[in-house]
N, C-alpha and C positions, 0 to 999 in steps of 0.2 A: 730740912732734908740734908743729909750728909753727902759730901762730894765723893766721887769714886776714889780719890786719893785717901780720904778719911776712912772709907770702908776697907780699902786695902790695908791701911795701917792697923786697923782694929783686927783684921783677919790674921795678921802676923803675930799678935799678942799671944802669950800662953793662955791655955784654956781657962784657968782661974780668973785671969784678968778679963777675958772676954765675957765670962759669966757675970762678973761684977758689973761690967759695962752694960750688959743686957738687962740686968735687974734695975740699974739706975735709969735706963731708958724706959722700962716698964713702969716704974714709979712716976717718972715725969709725965708719961702718957696718962696714967691714972689721975694725976693732979690737974690734967688739962694743959700742961705746959708745952706739950708738943703734939702734933697731929701725925698720924700714920697714914701711909698710902694704902688704900684698900682696893683690891681687885675682886670683882664679883664675877664668878664664872657662871656660864649658862648651865641650866640643868642638863643632865645626860640626855642624849636623844632617846626618844621612845622606841621600844622594841617593836618590830614588825614581824608578823607571821607570813608564811608563804603566800597566802591568799591576798594579803594586803599589798605585798610586793608585786604580785602578778597584776592586780587591779590598777596599781599606779602605772605600771609599764604600759598596760593596754589603754589607759586613759590618755597617756601621752602619745599613743600610736607608735610605739617603738617595738622593734623585734627584740628577741632576747640577745642577739648578737650586738645590736646597736646599743642597747642598754648596758651590756657588759663592757663594751668599749668606752662608753661615756663615763662609767664608774671606775674604769681602769682595772677591771677584774676579768678573770677568764669566763668564758661561756659556761663551763662546768660549774663554776662557783655560783653564778646567777641561777642556773637550773637547780642546784642543790638547795638554794635559799627558797625558791618558789615551791619546791617539793617538800620543804620542811625538814630535810635531813641535816642541814647546817644552818647556822645563823650568821648574818653579816656582822662585821666588826663595828665598833662605835663610830669610827671615822666614816664608814660607808653609810651607817644609819643617819649621820649628820648630813651627808649628801642627799639621802632620800628626803630629809626634812626640807632641804633647799628645793629639790625637785617638786615637792608637794606645794610649797608656798610660793615659789618664784621659778618656774621651770625655765623661763627665758635666761636666767642667770647662767645656766649650764648649757642650754640648748641653743640659745640665740633666737632672734626674731624670725629668721628665715626658716628654721626648722619647725616653728610653730605656725607657719603659713602667714605670717605678718609681712606684708609687702611695704617696702619703703619707697618714697618718691625719689626719683633720680634728681640729684642736685643739678640745676641748670646754670 
């Protein structure tokens, strides 16, 4: 793995030199001489229709205003999603995934009616 200084040095080279360096690195990888760091991204969040959004909100016993505040969007935005006139962004869809799989992560135990013992 190259150091930051080495990466910065290569970045300052003329384009032709950078291309040659990249091709040499590709050949070294193909021969198994070097390993590359691989980052696997999660699949895009599933699309939700208005009925699915409304059902999730009601399952969590949240008003539209509270759900909108939790997601950091306006009440009008949430209403338009539930009515099907607009669609939420990918980042909001990701938050819906978290709410479906682990609502405590966003709501906390108290909001879900889970009582904690007082530390004595």
